[in-house]
C-alpha positions in Angstrom: 9.4 -20.6 -41.6 8.4 -16.9 -41.7 4.9 -16.1 -40.7 3.1 -12.8 -40.9 0.0 -11.9 -38.9 -2.0 -8.7 -39.7 -4.3 -7.0 -37.2 -6.0 -3.7 -36.6 -8.7 -3.8 -39.3 -12.2 -2.8 -38.7 -15.1 -0.6 -39.8 -14.9 3.1 -39.7 -16.7 6.1 -41.3 -15.1 8.1 -44.0 -12.6 10.5 -42.6 -11.7 8.2 -39.7 -8.4 6.4 -39.0 -7.1 2.9 -38.4 -3.7 1.5 -37.7 -2.8 -1.9 -39.0 0.0 -4.0 -37.6 2.0 -6.9 -39.2 3.8 -9.2 -36.7 6.7 -11.1 -38.3 7.9 -14.4 -36.7 10.4 -17.0 -37.8 13.1 -14.6 -38.7 16.1 -13.6 -36.5 17.3 -10.6 -38.5 15.5 -7.5 -39.8 17.2 -7.1 -43.2 14.1 -7.3 -45.3 11.6 -4.9 -46.7 8.0 -4.9 -45.8 5.0 -4.1 -48.0 1.3 -3.6 -47.7 -1.2 -4.5 -50.3 -4.9 -4.4 -50.5 -7.4 -6.5 -52.4 -10.9 -5.7 -53.7 -13.1 -7.6 -56.2 -13.0 -4.6 -58.5 -9.2 -3.9 -58.6 -7.7 -7.2 -57.4 -4.5 -6.9 -55.3 -3.1 -3.4 -55.3 0.2 -2.2 -53.9 -0.2 0.3 -51.0 3.1 1.0 -49.4 6.6 -0.3 -48.8 9.4 0.3 -46.4 13.0 -0.9 -46.4 14.8 -2.6 -43.5 16.0 0.6 -41.9 12.6 2.3 -42.0 13.8 4.9 -44.4 12.6 5.8 -47.9 9.0 4.7 -47.7 7.2 4.3 -50.9 3.4 4.9 -51.4 0.9 4.3 -54.2 -0.5 7.6 -55.4 -4.1 7.0 -54.0 -2.8 6.9 -50.4 0.0 9.5 -50.5 -0.4 12.1 -47.7 -3.0 9.9 -45.9 -1.2 6.7 -45.0 2.1 6.2 -43.2 4.1 3.0 -43.2 6.6 2.3 -40.4 8.3 -0.5 -38.6 9.7 -1.4 -35.2 12.5 -3.9 -35.7 12.8 -4.5 -32.0 9.3 -5.8 -32.1 9.5 -7.4 -35.5 6.4 -5.5 -36.4 5.3 -3.3 -39.2 2.6 -0.7 -39.2 0.3 1.1 -41.6 -1.3 4.2 -40.1 -4.3 5.2 -42.2 -5.9 8.6 -41.8 -8.6 10.4 -43.7 -10.0 7.1 -44.9 -12.2 7.0 -47.9 -14.8 4.6 -49.0 -12.5 3.4 -51.8 -9.9 2.4 -49.2 -12.2 -0.5 -48.3 -10.6 -3.9 -48.9 -8.6 -6.7 -47.3 -5.1 -5.5 -46.4 -2.2 -7.9 -46.6 1.3 -7.6 -45.3 4.2 -9.0 -47.4 7.8 -9.7 -46.5 10.4 -12.3 -47.3 8.1 -13.9 -50.0 5.5 -14.6 -47.3 2.0 -13.2 -46.9 -0.3 -12.8 -44.0 -4.0 -13.9 -44.1 -5.1 -10.3 -44.3 -7.3 -8.0 -42.2 -10.5 -6.4 -43.4 -10.9 -2.6 -43.6 -14.4 -1.3 -44.3 -15.0 2.4 -44.7 -18.6 3.7 -44.9 -19.9 7.0 -46.1 
């Protein structure tokens, strides 16, 4: 059974940075894409970024383009979301998604 565990969330001021991690267990191969979503009461669950199994061709939602970077380390079965120049509107619970599984999420709070 595949399990995803996010970490790295926290509270930062606007303009700051955080790096989220998503550890994947229960899978012996890396032939899957990984995605990050975020959820807020106002917008619901929103797509943030995706990356394929090889780590190439990342895709980003427009609000985070140029500020967030998605990556993965297949040797560690871990995905990452580097978030720079954070804005108040980036606040939310961030979830990792892969292989039809979801993590429990990690809270990101950006204050002005």
